[in-house]
C-alpha positions as CSV (number, residue, x, y, z in Angstrom):
1,X,35.6,-108.7,-2.2
2,X,38.1,-110.8,-0.6
3,X,40.1,-113.6,-2.6
4,X,38.3,-116.3,-0.8
5,X,34.9,-114.2,-1.8
6,X,36.3,-114.2,-5.8
7,X,36.7,-118.1,-5.3
8,X,33.6,-119.2,-3.7
9,X,32.2,-117.0,-6.1
10,X,34.1,-119.0,-9.2
11,X,33.6,-122.3,-7.9
12,X,29.7,-121.5,-7.7
13,X,30.1,-120.8,-11.4
14,X,31.8,-123.9,-12.3
15,X,29.1,-126.2,-10.5
16,X,26.1,-124.2,-11.9
17,X,28.2,-125.2,-15.5
18,X,28.4,-128.7,-14.2
19,X,32.3,-128.0,-14.7
20,X,32.5,-129.2,-10.9
21,X,32.4,-132.0,-10.6
22,X,32.2,-132.8,-14.0
23,X,35.7,-132.2,-15.4
24,X,38.9,-133.4,-14.7
25,X,41.7,-132.4,-13.1
26,X,43.5,-133.2,-16.1
27,X,40.8,-131.6,-18.6
28,X,41.7,-128.5,-16.7
29,X,45.4,-128.9,-17.7
30,X,44.9,-128.3,-21.0
31,X,42.1,-125.7,-20.6
32,X,44.6,-124.2,-18.4
33,X,47.0,-124.8,-20.8
34,X,45.3,-123.1,-23.3
35,X,44.8,-119.5,-21.5
36,X,48.5,-119.1,-21.0
37,X,49.4,-119.6,-24.2
38,X,46.5,-116.3,-24.5
39,X,48.3,-114.7,-21.9
40,X,51.8,-115.0,-23.6
41,X,50.6,-113.9,-26.7
42,X,49.0,-110.7,-24.8
43,X,52.6,-110.3,-23.0
44,X,54.3,-110.3,-26.3
45,X,51.9,-108.3,-28.1
46,X,52.6,-105.9,-25.4
47,X,48.0,-106.1,-24.6
48,X,47.7,-105.2,-21.2
49,X,43.9,-105.6,-20.7
50,X,44.1,-109.2,-22.4
51,X,47.1,-109.9,-19.7
52,X,44.6,-108.9,-17.3
53,X,41.5,-111.2,-18.7
54,X,44.3,-114.1,-19.2
55,X,45.5,-114.0,-15.5
56,X,42.0,-113.8,-14.6
57,X,41.5,-117.0,-16.8
58,X,44.1,-119.0,-16.0
59,X,43.1,-118.1,-11.5
60,X,39.5,-119.2,-12.6
61,X,41.2,-122.8,-13.7
62,X,43.3,-123.1,-10.6
63,X,40.4,-122.6,-8.8
64,X,38.8,-125.3,-10.7
65,X,41.4,-127.7,-10.3
66,X,41.7,-126.9,-6.7
67,X,38.0,-127.6,-6.3
68,X,38.3,-131.1,-8.3
69,X,41.1,-132.1,-6.1
70,X,39.3,-131.2,-2.7
71,X,41.9,-128.9,-2.0
72,X,41.7,-124.8,-1.3
73,X,43.6,-122.3,-3.9
74,X,44.5,-119.7,-1.1
75,X,46.1,-123.0,0.9
76,X,48.6,-124.0,-2.3
77,X,49.2,-120.0,-1.7
78,X,50.5,-120.1,1.2
79,X,52.2,-123.3,0.6
80,X,54.0,-121.9,-2.7
81,X,55.2,-118.6,0.2
82,X,56.5,-121.0,2.3
83,X,58.3,-122.6,0.3
84,X,60.1,-119.3,-1.3
85,X,60.0,-117.1,1.7
86,X,63.3,-117.3,3.0
87,X,65.0,-118.0,-0.2
88,X,67.5,-115.5,-1.2
89,X,69.0,-114.0,-4.2
90,X,68.2,-111.7,-7.1
91,X,67.0,-111.4,-10.7
92,X,70.4,-110.4,-12.7
93,X,69.6,-108.2,-15.7
94,X,69.5,-111.2,-18.2
95,X,65.8,-112.3,-16.3
96,X,67.8,-115.1,-14.0
97,X,66.7,-115.2,-10.7
98,X,70.3,-116.5,-9.0
99,X,70.2,-118.2,-5.6
100,X,72.4,-116.5,-3.1
101,X,73.9,-119.7,-1.3
């Protein structure tokens, strides 16, 4: 399945469960914070399967937020990529991205 097909499946799943339209972007943001915390825990515990699950859960919640805001997740990703695509720099050994001037 393509990313767009998965996105539509998530939206349909959320609509069946009345997350869309009965939730709010703010409520979904709280859910996103919970999922990000699960991701943090999985990463620090070196739990690969837990990290994969949490990343997927974060994506589901982000798709829900987009649907509630009537924006397309892929369009948001394209916008972010357009913002970063020409940036120059590298990650240093301390894990800090250093932009080139």
